[in-house]
All heavy atoms as TSV, in Angstrom:
chain	resi	resn	atom	element	x	y	z
A	1	MET	N	N	62.056	93.969	56.768
A	1	MET	CA	C	62.518	95.276	56.351
A	1	MET	C	C	63.778	95.102	55.498
A	1	MET	O	O	64.709	94.426	55.884
A	1	MET	CB	C	62.812	96.112	57.602
A	1	MET	CG	C	63.356	97.477	57.275
A	1	MET	SD	S	63.844	98.439	58.745
A	1	MET	CE	C	62.264	98.867	59.392
A	2	SER	N	N	63.787	95.725	54.347
A	2	SER	CA	C	64.961	95.621	53.490
A	2	SER	C	C	66.043	96.562	53.983
A	2	SER	O	O	65.798	97.499	54.734
A	2	SER	CB	C	64.587	95.948	52.040
A	2	SER	OG	O	64.391	97.324	51.891
A	3	SER	N	N	67.270	96.331	53.536
A	3	SER	CA	C	68.394	97.145	53.993
A	3	SER	C	C	68.315	98.579	53.479
A	3	SER	O	O	69.020	99.440	53.965
A	3	SER	CB	C	69.707	96.507	53.585
A	3	SER	OG	O	69.798	96.465	52.183
A	4	SER	N	N	67.463	98.843	52.510
A	4	SER	CA	C	67.363	100.194	51.980
A	4	SER	C	C	66.051	100.875	52.382
A	4	SER	O	O	65.688	101.885	51.810
A	4	SER	CB	C	67.496	100.179	50.460
A	4	SER	OG	O	66.456	99.417	49.887
A	5	ALA	N	N	65.354	100.320	53.371
A	5	ALA	CA	C	64.087	100.904	53.796
A	5	ALA	C	C	64.317	102.280	54.414
A	5	ALA	O	O	65.270	102.492	55.138
A	5	ALA	CB	C	63.393	99.995	54.792
A	6	LEU	N	N	63.422	103.186	54.103
A	6	LEU	CA	C	63.497	104.526	54.667
A	6	LEU	C	C	63.003	104.495	56.100
A	6	LEU	O	O	61.916	104.002	56.385
A	6	LEU	CB	C	62.637	105.497	53.853
A	6	LEU	CG	C	62.505	106.902	54.429
A	6	LEU	CD1	C	63.863	107.592	54.451
A	6	LEU	CD2	C	61.516	107.721	53.632
A	7	THR	N	N	63.828	104.989	56.990
A	7	THR	CA	C	63.398	105.154	58.370
A	7	THR	C	C	63.688	106.591	58.763
A	7	THR	O	O	64.651	107.195	58.271
A	7	THR	CB	C	64.151	104.213	59.323
A	7	THR	OG1	O	65.535	104.564	59.327
A	7	THR	CG2	C	63.980	102.748	58.925
A	8	PRO	N	N	62.895	107.151	59.655
A	8	PRO	CA	C	63.181	108.517	60.097
A	8	PRO	C	C	64.576	108.641	60.721
A	8	PRO	O	O	65.250	109.644	60.533
A	8	PRO	CB	C	62.096	108.797	61.135
A	8	PRO	CG	C	60.982	107.863	60.785
A	8	PRO	CD	C	61.647	106.648	60.220
A	9	GLU	N	N	65.004	107.601	61.417
A	9	GLU	CA	C	66.316	107.646	62.053
A	9	GLU	C	C	67.437	107.691	61.027
A	9	GLU	O	O	68.389	108.444	61.154
A	9	GLU	CB	C	66.506	106.430	62.969
A	9	GLU	CG	C	65.571	106.387	64.143
A	9	GLU	CD	C	64.194	105.799	63.809
A	9	GLU	OE1	O	64.028	105.177	62.723
A	9	GLU	OE2	O	63.276	105.976	64.632
A	10	ARG	N	N	67.317	106.855	59.995
A	10	ARG	CA	C	68.339	106.840	58.945
A	10	ARG	C	C	68.369	108.183	58.219
A	10	ARG	O	O	69.437	108.750	57.993
A	10	ARG	CB	C	68.073	105.734	57.934
A	10	ARG	CG	C	69.081	105.790	56.764
A	10	ARG	CD	C	68.812	104.796	55.693
A	10	ARG	NE	N	69.191	103.484	56.195
A	10	ARG	CZ	C	68.823	102.363	55.620
A	10	ARG	NH1	N	68.080	102.390	54.546
A	10	ARG	NH2	N	69.205	101.213	56.107
A	11	ALA	N	N	67.222	108.693	57.892
A	11	ALA	CA	C	67.160	109.980	57.198
A	11	ALA	C	C	67.776	111.084	58.057
A	11	ALA	O	O	68.517	111.929	57.550
A	11	ALA	CB	C	65.719	110.319	56.831
A	12	GLU	N	N	67.517	111.054	59.349
A	12	GLU	CA	C	68.061	112.072	60.250
A	12	GLU	C	C	69.580	111.964	60.353
A	12	GLU	O	O	70.284	112.974	60.339
A	12	GLU	CB	C	67.431	111.970	61.639
A	12	GLU	CG	C	67.889	113.037	62.613
A	12	GLU	CD	C	67.552	114.458	62.201
A	12	GLU	OE1	O	66.580	114.675	61.435
A	12	GLU	OE2	O	68.258	115.383	62.634
A	13	ARG	N	N	70.100	110.737	60.438
A	13	ARG	CA	C	71.554	110.562	60.509
A	13	ARG	C	C	72.225	111.072	59.232
A	13	ARG	O	O	73.258	111.745	59.295
A	13	ARG	CB	C	71.902	109.089	60.748
A	13	ARG	CG	C	71.616	108.618	62.151
A	13	ARG	CD	C	72.197	107.234	62.408
A	13	ARG	NE	N	71.721	106.232	61.469
A	13	ARG	CZ	C	70.702	105.392	61.697
A	13	ARG	NH1	N	70.039	105.440	62.842
A	13	ARG	NH2	N	70.350	104.495	60.794
A	14	ILE	N	N	71.640	110.761	58.103
A	14	ILE	CA	C	72.210	111.234	56.833
A	14	ILE	C	C	72.120	112.755	56.758
A	14	ILE	O	O	73.069	113.433	56.361
A	14	ILE	CB	C	71.508	110.570	55.629
A	14	ILE	CG1	C	71.848	109.078	55.600
A	14	ILE	CG2	C	71.916	111.237	54.316
A	14	ILE	CD1	C	71.033	108.282	54.585
A	15	PHE	N	N	70.986	113.306	57.167
A	15	PHE	CA	C	70.799	114.752	57.158
A	15	PHE	C	C	71.849	115.444	58.017
A	15	PHE	O	O	72.476	116.422	57.584
A	15	PHE	CB	C	69.391	115.108	57.638
A	15	PHE	CG	C	69.175	116.584	57.811
A	15	PHE	CD1	C	69.120	117.432	56.718
A	15	PHE	CD2	C	69.039	117.122	59.074
A	15	PHE	CE1	C	68.925	118.788	56.882
A	15	PHE	CE2	C	68.846	118.477	59.252
A	15	PHE	CZ	C	68.788	119.318	58.159
A	16	GLN	N	N	72.061	114.952	59.227
A	16	GLN	CA	C	73.034	115.583	60.127
A	16	GLN	C	C	74.454	115.473	59.571
A	16	GLN	O	O	75.227	116.431	59.638
A	16	GLN	CB	C	72.947	114.968	61.525
A	16	GLN	CG	C	71.652	115.292	62.249
A	16	GLN	CD	C	71.413	116.780	62.427
A	16	GLN	OE1	O	72.342	117.580	62.552
A	16	GLN	NE2	N	70.148	117.167	62.424
A	17	SER	N	N	74.793	114.328	59.023
A	17	SER	CA	C	76.104	114.142	58.423
A	17	SER	C	C	76.293	115.077	57.235
A	17	SER	O	O	77.337	115.723	57.082
A	17	SER	CB	C	76.270	112.686	57.995
A	17	SER	OG	O	77.481	112.505	57.317
A	18	LEU	N	N	75.275	115.157	56.412
A	18	LEU	CA	C	75.324	116.016	55.237
A	18	LEU	C	C	75.396	117.485	55.636
A	18	LEU	O	O	76.159	118.258	55.056
A	18	LEU	CB	C	74.111	115.752	54.355
A	18	LEU	CG	C	74.037	116.507	53.043
A	18	LEU	CD1	C	75.269	116.243	52.199
A	18	LEU	CD2	C	72.784	116.103	52.295
A	19	ARG	N	N	74.629	117.861	56.614
A	19	ARG	CA	C	74.627	119.251	57.078
A	19	ARG	C	C	76.040	119.671	57.473
A	19	ARG	O	O	76.499	120.745	57.105
A	19	ARG	CB	C	73.683	119.412	58.262
A	19	ARG	CG	C	73.711	120.813	58.845
A	19	ARG	CD	C	72.881	120.890	60.067
A	19	ARG	NE	N	71.521	121.224	59.686
A	19	ARG	CZ	C	70.535	121.339	60.559
A	19	ARG	NH1	N	70.718	121.084	61.826
A	19	ARG	NH2	N	69.330	121.686	60.153
A	20	GLN	N	N	76.729	118.824	58.210
A	20	GLN	CA	C	78.098	119.149	58.621
A	20	GLN	C	C	79.039	119.199	57.425
A	20	GLN	O	O	79.911	120.056	57.347
A	20	GLN	CB	C	78.596	118.123	59.629
A	20	GLN	CG	C	77.887	118.192	60.952
A	20	GLN	CD	C	78.285	117.059	61.875
A	20	GLN	OE1	O	79.021	116.156	61.490
A	20	GLN	NE2	N	77.799	117.103	63.107
A	21	ALA	N	N	78.871	118.286	56.502
A	21	ALA	CA	C	79.780	118.183	55.358
A	21	ALA	C	C	79.655	119.354	54.400
A	21	ALA	O	O	80.633	119.755	53.783
A	21	ALA	CB	C	79.534	116.872	54.619
A	22	VAL	N	N	78.458	119.910	54.248
A	22	VAL	CA	C	78.269	120.937	53.219
A	22	VAL	C	C	78.112	122.353	53.770
A	22	VAL	O	O	77.920	123.285	53.009
A	22	VAL	CB	C	77.074	120.607	52.293
A	22	VAL	CG1	C	77.267	119.264	51.614
A	22	VAL	CG2	C	75.760	120.690	53.013
A	23	ASP	N	N	78.220	122.505	55.059
A	23	ASP	CA	C	78.042	123.827	55.654
A	23	ASP	C	C	78.957	124.862	55.011
A	23	ASP	O	O	78.518	125.929	54.595
A	23	ASP	CB	C	78.258	123.752	57.161
A	23	ASP	CG	C	77.864	125.027	57.854
A	23	ASP	OD1	O	76.716	125.486	57.636
A	23	ASP	OD2	O	78.680	125.567	58.620
A	24	SER	N	N	80.235	124.552	54.899
A	24	SER	CA	C	81.171	125.512	54.309
A	24	SER	C	C	80.917	125.685	52.808
A	24	SER	O	O	81.114	126.782	52.271
A	24	SER	CB	C	82.618	125.101	54.557
A	24	SER	OG	O	82.911	123.903	53.899
A	25	ASP	N	N	80.457	124.626	52.138
A	25	ASP	CA	C	80.121	124.739	50.717
A	25	ASP	C	C	78.961	125.704	50.512
A	25	ASP	O	O	78.972	126.522	49.585
A	25	ASP	CB	C	79.754	123.385	50.121
A	25	ASP	CG	C	80.925	122.416	50.094
A	25	ASP	OD1	O	82.067	122.867	49.908
A	25	ASP	OD2	O	80.685	121.213	50.271
A	26	LEU	N	N	77.958	125.610	51.372
A	26	LEU	CA	C	76.797	126.502	51.258
A	26	LEU	C	C	77.173	127.945	51.573
A	26	LEU	O	O	76.704	128.878	50.921
A	26	LEU	CB	C	75.667	126.028	52.169
A	26	LEU	CG	C	75.008	124.725	51.747
A	26	LEU	CD1	C	74.006	124.272	52.814
A	26	LEU	CD2	C	74.327	124.871	50.402
A	27	ARG	N	N	78.040	128.122	52.558
A	27	ARG	CA	C	78.519	129.466	52.891
A	27	ARG	C	C	79.251	130.059	51.683
A	27	ARG	O	O	79.031	131.208	51.311
A	27	ARG	CB	C	79.438	129.412	54.103
A	27	ARG	CG	C	80.195	130.682	54.419
A	27	ARG	CD	C	79.341	131.813	54.888
A	27	ARG	NE	N	78.679	131.415	56.132
A	27	ARG	CZ	C	77.763	132.152	56.726
A	27	ARG	NH1	N	77.419	133.312	56.222
A	27	ARG	NH2	N	77.181	131.748	57.822
A	28	SER	N	N	80.106	129.282	51.071
A	28	SER	CA	C	80.861	129.732	49.912
A	28	SER	C	C	79.922	130.080	48.751
A	28	SER	O	O	80.127	131.073	48.046
A	28	SER	CB	C	81.846	128.641	49.499
A	28	SER	OG	O	82.494	128.982	48.310
A	29	LEU	N	N	78.892	129.270	48.563
A	29	LEU	CA	C	77.917	129.523	47.513
A	29	LEU	C	C	77.173	130.836	47.784
A	29	LEU	O	O	76.992	131.656	46.877
A	29	LEU	CB	C	76.937	128.351	47.420
A	29	LEU	CG	C	75.878	128.421	46.349
A	29	LEU	CD1	C	76.477	128.573	44.952
A	29	LEU	CD2	C	74.997	127.187	46.422
A	30	ALA	N	N	76.762	131.036	49.021
A	30	ALA	CA	C	76.074	132.271	49.378
A	30	ALA	C	C	76.970	133.488	49.165
A	30	ALA	O	O	76.525	134.527	48.658
A	30	ALA	CB	C	75.605	132.206	50.840
A	31	GLU	N	N	78.235	133.359	49.534
A	31	GLU	CA	C	79.178	134.474	49.341
A	31	GLU	C	C	79.396	134.767	47.862
A	31	GLU	O	O	79.484	135.932	47.465
A	31	GLU	CB	C	80.493	134.167	50.049
A	31	GLU	CG	C	80.364	134.198	51.559
A	31	GLU	CD	C	81.585	133.694	52.298
A	31	GLU	OE1	O	82.542	133.205	51.637
A	31	GLU	OE2	O	81.586	133.773	53.543
A	32	LEU	N	N	79.477	133.720	47.064
A	32	LEU	CA	C	79.624	133.918	45.616
A	32	LEU	C	C	78.442	134.711	45.071
A	32	LEU	O	O	78.619	135.704	44.365
A	32	LEU	CB	C	79.717	132.568	44.901
A	32	LEU	CG	C	79.625	132.625	43.368
A	32	LEU	CD1	C	80.873	133.263	42.776
A	32	LEU	CD2	C	79.394	131.249	42.790
A	33	LEU	N	N	77.238	134.266	45.411
A	33	LEU	CA	C	76.039	134.942	44.899
A	33	LEU	C	C	75.908	136.371	45.427
A	33	LEU	O	O	75.507	137.270	44.686
A	33	LEU	CB	C	74.802	134.121	45.244
A	33	LEU	CG	C	74.720	132.776	44.518
A	33	LEU	CD1	C	73.618	131.921	45.106
A	33	LEU	CD2	C	74.526	132.973	43.026
A	34	ALA	N	N	76.253	136.571	46.677
A	34	ALA	CA	C	76.152	137.908	47.259
A	34	ALA	C	C	77.176	138.864	46.658
A	34	ALA	O	O	76.947	140.083	46.625
A	34	ALA	CB	C	76.343	137.831	48.773
A	35	SER	N	N	78.282	138.333	46.167
A	35	SER	CA	C	79.354	139.182	45.644
A	35	SER	C	C	79.122	139.635	44.202
A	35	SER	O	O	79.832	140.516	43.723
A	35	SER	CB	C	80.687	138.440	45.720
A	35	SER	OG	O	80.750	137.404	44.747
A	36	LYS	N	N	78.146	139.048	43.549
A	36	LYS	CA	C	77.937	139.360	42.132
A	36	LYS	C	C	76.839	140.409	41.949
A	36	LYS	O	O	75.772	140.315	42.554
A	36	LYS	CB	C	77.533	138.099	41.357
A	36	LYS	CG	C	78.550	136.985	41.402
A	36	LYS	CD	C	79.815	137.364	40.661
A	36	LYS	CE	C	80.810	136.205	40.707
A	36	LYS	NZ	N	81.980	136.474	39.917
A	37	PRO	N	N	77.095	141.389	41.091
A	37	PRO	CA	C	76.015	142.324	40.740
A	37	PRO	C	C	74.975	141.589	39.886
A	37	PRO	O	O	75.251	140.524	39.321
A	37	PRO	CB	C	76.728	143.415	39.937
A	37	PRO	CG	C	78.015	142.839	39.505
A	37	PRO	CD	C	78.352	141.719	40.431
A	38	ASP	N	N	73.789	142.149	39.817
A	38	ASP	CA	C	72.697	141.512	39.074
A	38	ASP	C	C	73.117	141.082	37.679
A	38	ASP	O	O	72.798	139.980	37.235
A	38	ASP	CB	C	71.493	142.458	38.964
A	38	ASP	CG	C	70.790	142.674	40.289
A	38	ASP	OD1	O	71.100	141.947	41.256
A	38	ASP	OD2	O	69.939	143.572	40.352
A	39	ARG	N	N	73.857	141.931	36.998
A	39	ARG	CA	C	74.215	141.642	35.607
A	39	ARG	C	C	75.174	140.469	35.467
A	39	ARG	O	O	75.361	139.943	34.378
A	39	ARG	CB	C	74.784	142.887	34.933
A	39	ARG	CG	C	76.138	143.299	35.440
A	39	ARG	CD	C	76.642	144.588	34.773
A	39	ARG	NE	N	77.972	144.918	35.209
A	39	ARG	CZ	C	78.286	145.496	36.368
A	39	ARG	NH1	N	77.314	145.825	37.210
A	39	ARG	NH2	N	79.530	145.758	36.694
A	40	GLN	N	N	75.784	140.019	36.576
A	40	GLN	CA	C	76.729	138.911	36.515
A	40	GLN	C	C	76.174	137.614	37.105
A	40	GLN	O	O	76.895	136.627	37.203
A	40	GLN	CB	C	78.015	139.280	37.250
A	40	GLN	CG	C	78.828	140.326	36.525
A	40	GLN	CD	C	80.117	140.641	37.261
A	40	GLN	OE1	O	80.391	140.132	38.336
A	40	GLN	NE2	N	80.925	141.500	36.664
A	41	LEU	N	N	74.899	137.584	37.483
A	41	LEU	CA	C	74.343	136.365	38.063
A	41	LEU	C	C	74.150	135.268	37.029
A	41	LEU	O	O	74.158	134.096	37.373
A	41	LEU	CB	C	73.015	136.649	38.770
A	41	LEU	CG	C	73.158	137.315	40.132
A	41	LEU	CD1	C	71.778	137.607	40.715
A	41	LEU	CD2	C	73.979	136.467	41.087
A	42	LEU	N	N	73.963	135.647	35.782
A	42	LEU	CA	C	73.805	134.646	34.725
A	42	LEU	C	C	75.128	134.488	33.994
A	42	LEU	O	O	76.065	135.244	34.182
A	42	LEU	CB	C	72.694	135.080	33.774
A	42	LEU	CG	C	71.322	135.296	34.439
A	42	LEU	CD1	C	70.307	135.771	33.416
A	42	LEU	CD2	C	70.855	134.037	35.125
A	43	GLY	N	N	75.215	133.463	33.177
A	43	GLY	CA	C	76.442	133.221	32.422
A	43	GLY	C	C	77.458	132.458	33.257
A	43	GLY	O	O	77.169	131.397	33.803
A	44	ARG	N	N	78.643	133.013	33.370
A	44	ARG	CA	C	79.745	132.331	34.063
A	44	ARG	C	C	79.380	131.961	35.510
A	44	ARG	O	O	79.734	130.880	35.987
A	44	ARG	CB	C	80.979	133.213	34.046
A	44	ARG	CG	C	82.171	132.568	34.666
A	44	ARG	CD	C	83.386	133.462	34.562
A	44	ARG	NE	N	84.535	132.736	35.077
A	44	ARG	CZ	C	85.767	132.978	34.724
A	44	ARG	NH1	N	86.023	133.916	33.838
A	44	ARG	NH2	N	86.756	132.289	35.237
A	45	THR	N	N	78.674	132.847	36.202
A	45	THR	CA	C	78.298	132.569	37.592
A	45	THR	C	C	77.383	131.358	37.672
A	45	THR	O	O	77.489	130.558	38.596
A	45	THR	CB	C	77.620	133.799	38.235
A	45	THR	OG1	O	78.518	134.909	38.150
A	45	THR	CG2	C	77.264	133.539	39.683
A	46	GLU	N	N	76.506	131.179	36.689
A	46	GLU	CA	C	75.639	129.996	36.675
A	46	GLU	C	C	76.469	128.712	36.681
A	46	GLU	O	O	76.129	127.747	37.365
A	46	GLU	CB	C	74.756	129.994	35.422
A	46	GLU	CG	C	73.655	131.015	35.427
A	46	GLU	CD	C	72.859	130.925	34.138
A	46	GLU	OE1	O	73.285	131.559	33.147
A	46	GLU	OE2	O	71.832	130.221	34.131
A	47	PHE	N	N	77.548	128.726	35.902
A	47	PHE	CA	C	78.398	127.541	35.838
A	47	PHE	C	C	79.136	127.312	37.156
A	47	PHE	O	O	79.293	126.175	37.601
A	47	PHE	CB	C	79.382	127.639	34.666
A	47	PHE	CG	C	78.701	127.524	33.333
A	47	PHE	CD1	C	78.479	128.648	32.560
A	47	PHE	CD2	C	78.277	126.291	32.866
A	47	PHE	CE1	C	77.838	128.541	31.323
A	47	PHE	CE2	C	77.637	126.173	31.633
A	47	PHE	CZ	C	77.411	127.296	30.868
A	48	GLU	N	N	79.551	128.397	37.790
A	48	GLU	CA	C	80.194	128.266	39.095
A	48	GLU	C	C	79.215	127.697	40.124
A	48	GLU	O	O	79.581	126.820	40.917
A	48	GLU	CB	C	80.716	129.626	39.568
A	48	GLU	CG	C	81.901	130.133	38.780
A	48	GLU	CD	C	82.368	131.485	39.292
A	48	GLU	OE1	O	82.683	131.592	40.497
A	48	GLU	OE2	O	82.416	132.440	38.494
A	49	VAL	N	N	77.982	128.188	40.090
A	49	VAL	CA	C	76.955	127.679	41.003
A	49	VAL	C	C	76.695	126.204	40.728
A	49	VAL	O	O	76.648	125.388	41.647
A	49	VAL	CB	C	75.647	128.506	40.884
A	49	VAL	CG1	C	74.497	127.825	41.611
A	49	VAL	CG2	C	75.866	129.918	41.417
A	50	ARG	N	N	76.551	125.858	39.476
A	50	ARG	CA	C	76.299	124.462	39.113
A	50	ARG	C	C	77.404	123.547	39.610
A	50	ARG	O	O	77.150	122.500	40.190
A	50	ARG	CB	C	76.170	124.331	37.595
A	50	ARG	CG	C	75.819	122.893	37.175
A	50	ARG	CD	C	76.194	122.591	35.758
A	50	ARG	NE	N	77.638	122.784	35.600
A	50	ARG	CZ	C	78.243	122.953	34.456
A	50	ARG	NH1	N	77.568	122.984	33.339
A	50	ARG	NH2	N	79.548	123.119	34.394
A	51	ASP	N	N	78.646	123.961	39.421
A	51	ASP	CA	C	79.768	123.142	39.873
A	51	ASP	C	C	79.748	122.945	41.384
A	51	ASP	O	O	79.991	121.843	41.887
A	51	ASP	CB	C	81.094	123.768	39.459
A	51	ASP	CG	C	81.333	123.713	37.955
A	51	ASP	OD1	O	80.636	122.923	37.265
A	51	ASP	OD2	O	82.213	124.460	37.471
A	52	ARG	N	N	79.416	123.992	42.110
A	52	ARG	CA	C	79.369	123.888	43.571
A	52	ARG	C	C	78.199	123.023	44.030
A	52	ARG	O	O	78.327	122.264	44.988
A	52	ARG	CB	C	79.311	125.276	44.191
A	52	ARG	CG	C	80.618	126.028	43.975
A	52	ARG	CD	C	80.536	127.450	44.444
A	52	ARG	NE	N	81.690	128.211	44.001
A	52	ARG	CZ	C	82.248	129.178	44.686
A	52	ARG	NH1	N	81.753	129.528	45.862
A	52	ARG	NH2	N	83.280	129.822	44.220
A	53	VAL	N	N	77.081	123.130	43.347
A	53	VAL	CA	C	75.923	122.314	43.704
A	53	VAL	C	C	76.184	120.838	43.382
A	53	VAL	O	O	75.779	119.944	44.137
A	53	VAL	CB	C	74.637	122.837	43.014
A	53	VAL	CG1	C	73.480	121.899	43.187
A	53	VAL	CG2	C	74.291	124.218	43.571
A	54	HIS	N	N	76.882	120.572	42.320
A	54	HIS	CA	C	77.274	119.188	41.994
A	54	HIS	C	C	78.166	118.627	43.101
A	54	HIS	O	O	78.046	117.453	43.470
A	54	HIS	CB	C	77.999	119.123	40.657
A	54	HIS	CG	C	77.064	119.140	39.486
A	54	HIS	ND1	N	77.393	118.624	38.271
A	54	HIS	CD2	C	75.816	119.609	39.344
A	54	HIS	CE1	C	76.391	118.779	37.428
A	54	HIS	NE2	N	75.415	119.375	38.065
A	55	LYS	N	N	79.047	119.453	43.625
A	55	LYS	CA	C	79.921	119.028	44.722
A	55	LYS	C	C	79.074	118.678	45.956
A	55	LYS	O	O	79.335	117.681	46.621
A	55	LYS	CB	C	80.914	120.148	45.050
A	55	LYS	CG	C	81.902	119.802	46.129
A	55	LYS	CD	C	82.867	120.967	46.338
A	55	LYS	CE	C	83.819	120.690	47.491
A	55	LYS	NZ	N	84.698	121.837	47.742
A	56	ILE	N	N	78.070	119.484	46.231
A	56	ILE	CA	C	77.179	119.217	47.358
A	56	ILE	C	C	76.426	117.906	47.122
A	56	ILE	O	O	76.283	117.086	48.034
A	56	ILE	CB	C	76.203	120.397	47.579
A	56	ILE	CG1	C	76.987	121.614	48.087
A	56	ILE	CG2	C	75.084	120.009	48.538
A	56	ILE	CD1	C	76.203	122.904	48.074
A	57	GLY	N	N	75.979	117.666	45.899
A	57	GLY	CA	C	75.292	116.427	45.570
A	57	GLY	C	C	76.195	115.216	45.763
A	57	GLY	O	O	75.771	114.177	46.277
A	58	ALA	N	N	77.447	115.360	45.381
A	58	ALA	CA	C	78.403	114.261	45.570
A	58	ALA	C	C	78.606	113.984	47.051
A	58	ALA	O	O	78.693	112.828	47.476
A	58	ALA	CB	C	79.729	114.598	44.899
A	59	ARG	N	N	78.639	115.032	47.852
A	59	ARG	CA	C	78.773	114.840	49.299
A	59	ARG	C	C	77.532	114.166	49.882
A	59	ARG	O	O	77.628	113.401	50.837
A	59	ARG	CB	C	79.033	116.170	49.988
A	59	ARG	CG	C	80.436	116.693	49.737
A	59	ARG	CD	C	80.647	117.996	50.492
A	59	ARG	NE	N	81.896	118.610	50.138
A	59	ARG	CZ	C	82.939	118.676	50.963
A	59	ARG	NH1	N	82.885	118.151	52.143
A	59	ARG	NH2	N	84.039	119.278	50.573
A	60	ALA	N	N	76.367	114.463	49.317
A	60	ALA	CA	C	75.135	113.810	49.778
A	60	ALA	C	C	75.192	112.311	49.542
A	60	ALA	O	O	74.850	111.508	50.426
A	60	ALA	CB	C	73.924	114.422	49.072
A	61	ILE	N	N	75.639	111.930	48.370
A	61	ILE	CA	C	75.756	110.501	48.060
A	61	ILE	C	C	76.796	109.861	48.973
A	61	ILE	O	O	76.590	108.766	49.511
A	61	ILE	CB	C	76.093	110.299	46.570
A	61	ILE	CG1	C	74.897	110.729	45.727
A	61	ILE	CG2	C	76.494	108.856	46.283
A	61	ILE	CD1	C	75.172	110.836	44.248
A	62	GLU	N	N	77.898	110.543	49.184
A	62	GLU	CA	C	78.940	110.034	50.080
A	62	GLU	C	C	78.406	109.858	51.504
A	62	GLU	O	O	78.687	108.845	52.157
A	62	GLU	CB	C	80.124	110.996	50.078
A	62	GLU	CG	C	81.296	110.545	50.895
A	62	GLU	CD	C	82.461	111.532	50.833
A	62	GLU	OE1	O	82.528	112.333	49.901
A	62	GLU	OE2	O	83.286	111.485	51.751
A	63	ALA	N	N	77.627	110.817	51.982
A	63	ALA	CA	C	77.054	110.719	53.327
A	63	ALA	C	C	76.124	109.520	53.437
A	63	ALA	O	O	76.137	108.802	54.439
A	63	ALA	CB	C	76.306	112.009	53.685
A	64	ALA	N	N	75.320	109.289	52.403
A	64	ALA	CA	C	74.400	108.143	52.416
A	64	ALA	C	C	75.177	106.827	52.405
A	64	ALA	O	O	74.848	105.892	53.144
A	64	ALA	CB	C	73.455	108.213	51.219
A	65	LEU	N	N	76.212	106.759	51.598
A	65	LEU	CA	C	77.015	105.531	51.547
A	65	LEU	C	C	77.737	105.290	52.867
A	65	LEU	O	O	77.800	104.157	53.360
A	65	LEU	CB	C	78.023	105.610	50.403
A	65	LEU	CG	C	77.430	105.528	48.995
A	65	LEU	CD1	C	78.509	105.813	47.955
A	65	LEU	CD2	C	76.789	104.177	48.762
A	66	ASN	N	N	78.270	106.355	53.456
A	66	ASN	CA	C	78.960	106.206	54.739
A	66	ASN	C	C	78.004	105.745	55.830
A	66	ASN	O	O	78.377	104.940	56.678
A	66	ASN	CB	C	79.630	107.519	55.142
A	66	ASN	CG	C	80.870	107.806	54.340
A	66	ASN	OD1	O	81.475	106.905	53.762
A	66	ASN	ND2	N	81.242	109.063	54.271
A	67	GLU	N	N	76.798	106.237	55.815
A	67	GLU	CA	C	75.794	105.812	56.795
A	67	GLU	C	C	75.538	104.320	56.679
A	67	GLU	O	O	75.445	103.605	57.670
A	67	GLU	CB	C	74.500	106.603	56.601
A	67	GLU	CG	C	73.326	106.086	57.384
A	67	GLU	CD	C	73.527	106.077	58.885
A	67	GLU	OE1	O	74.272	106.920	59.406
A	67	GLU	OE2	O	72.933	105.208	59.545
A	68	ARG	N	N	75.458	103.837	55.489
A	68	ARG	CA	C	75.206	102.404	55.276
A	68	ARG	C	C	76.401	101.562	55.690
A	68	ARG	O	O	76.245	100.475	56.226
A	68	ARG	CB	C	74.835	102.145	53.823
A	68	ARG	CG	C	73.484	102.750	53.506
A	68	ARG	CD	C	73.178	102.723	52.035
A	68	ARG	NE	N	71.963	103.480	51.817
A	68	ARG	CZ	C	70.930	103.031	51.130
A	68	ARG	NH1	N	70.954	101.837	50.589
A	68	ARG	NH2	N	69.871	103.781	50.965
A	69	LYS	N	N	77.605	102.073	55.462
A	69	LYS	CA	C	78.805	101.343	55.836
A	69	LYS	C	C	78.972	101.245	57.349
A	69	LYS	O	O	79.573	100.318	57.851
A	69	LYS	CB	C	80.047	101.997	55.250
A	69	LYS	CG	C	80.198	101.792	53.769
A	69	LYS	CD	C	81.451	102.485	53.282
A	69	LYS	CE	C	81.590	102.406	51.797
A	69	LYS	NZ	N	82.776	103.138	51.329
A	70	LYS	N	N	78.440	102.241	58.073
A	70	LYS	CA	C	78.586	102.275	59.517
A	70	LYS	C	C	77.699	101.266	60.221
A	70	LYS	O	O	77.671	101.174	61.429
A	70	LYS	CB	C	78.226	103.661	60.061
A	70	LYS	CG	C	79.235	104.717	59.785
A	70	LYS	CD	C	78.771	106.017	60.400
A	70	LYS	CE	C	79.672	107.164	60.022
A	70	LYS	NZ	N	79.154	108.419	60.542
A	71	GLY	N	N	76.902	100.541	59.454
A	71	GLY	CA	C	76.000	99.589	60.086
A	71	GLY	C	C	74.661	100.215	60.405
A	71	GLY	O	O	73.924	99.715	61.231
A	72	GLY	N	N	74.382	101.322	59.747
A	72	GLY	CA	C	73.105	101.981	59.959
A	72	GLY	C	C	71.964	101.286	59.280
A	72	GLY	O	O	70.836	101.726	59.301
A	73	THR	N	N	72.256	100.162	58.630
A	73	THR	CA	C	71.221	99.395	57.950
A	73	THR	C	C	71.055	98.049	58.642
A	73	THR	O	O	71.957	97.555	59.298
A	73	THR	CB	C	71.571	99.162	56.470
A	73	THR	OG1	O	72.783	98.424	56.405
A	73	THR	CG2	C	71.721	100.464	55.738
A	74	LYS	N	N	69.907	97.482	58.449
A	74	LYS	CA	C	69.645	96.170	59.012
A	74	LYS	C	C	69.335	95.222	57.882
A	74	LYS	O	O	68.624	95.574	56.951
A	74	LYS	CB	C	68.460	96.240	59.974
A	74	LYS	CG	C	68.745	97.106	61.169
A	74	LYS	CD	C	67.569	97.180	62.102
A	74	LYS	CE	C	67.901	98.065	63.277
A	74	LYS	NZ	N	66.780	98.376	64.101
A	75	GLY	N	N	69.860	94.042	57.982
A	75	GLY	CA	C	69.599	93.029	56.973
A	75	GLY	C	C	68.223	92.445	57.137
A	75	GLY	O	O	67.501	92.756	58.087
A	76	PRO	N	N	67.822	91.603	56.212
A	76	PRO	CA	C	66.498	90.954	56.295
A	76	PRO	C	C	66.365	90.170	57.599
A	76	PRO	O	O	67.325	89.588	58.080
A	76	PRO	CB	C	66.440	90.023	55.099
A	76	PRO	CG	C	67.576	90.437	54.214
A	76	PRO	CD	C	68.563	91.178	55.043
A	77	ALA	N	N	65.170	90.192	58.142
A	77	ALA	CA	C	64.921	89.493	59.411
A	77	ALA	C	C	64.795	88.012	59.190
A	77	ALA	O	O	64.434	87.503	58.189
A	77	ALA	CB	C	63.656	90.037	60.051
């Protein structure tokens, strides 16, 4: 098994870590969208959404890297 093999356990650990890390980001995103009238959902709001989603993506990569650093991977047998 390679150190980057997908396992259900690894995916679950990353998912749980990511869920905790982005919970407030998702709440903020939902509040932003809920606060805008229909006519303001496009344009500037799109850019705000994109920036927040990029932040969530960065946290996802960070969660995956942290999982690997914690010894959640196994070297070749």
